Residue, then its C-alpha position, 0 to 999 in steps of 0.5 A: m560508437v559503431s553499431r550494426t544489427v543482425e538477424i539470428k538465423n541459427e535454428t537454436g539461436l544463441h546458446t552456450r557453445p556459439g555464445n561462448e565463441f562470441v564472448t571469446m572473440a568479444k575479449t579479443f578487442d581493445s574496444k568496449v563491446e556490448v550487445e542489445n536485444e530487441a527489448g532494448k536490454v544491453v549487456k557486456a559482450t564479454s560476459l557469457l552469462k549476461v549475453l545468454s541472459l538476453g534469451i536470443k532465439k531464431g529470428a531475433k534482431i540483435t545489435v552489437h555496439a563497440e567504442g574504442s580504437d578497434a570499434d569498426e573491426a570488433v562490430e564487423k567481426l562480431a556481427t558476421l559471426l552472429a549472422n552465420l551462427r551454426d550449430 
């Protein structure tokens, strides 16, 4: 399993529009991709409702986990997307 933790810098956190962008990208990978919040709650990165249920706000540290054939690429691209969210 490959993992990377990033801090959310977007003023409004991870809400519907950037959340949808994240989920859409997560669905492009063959690997199983999950997101974990600071409280340790882990959800599938391919479900917008589950990702939004994490309540990701500015300053939160989020960990992206992936397991599978393209796990390295999945974690790199998704973590970069999260770190650079903009409204």
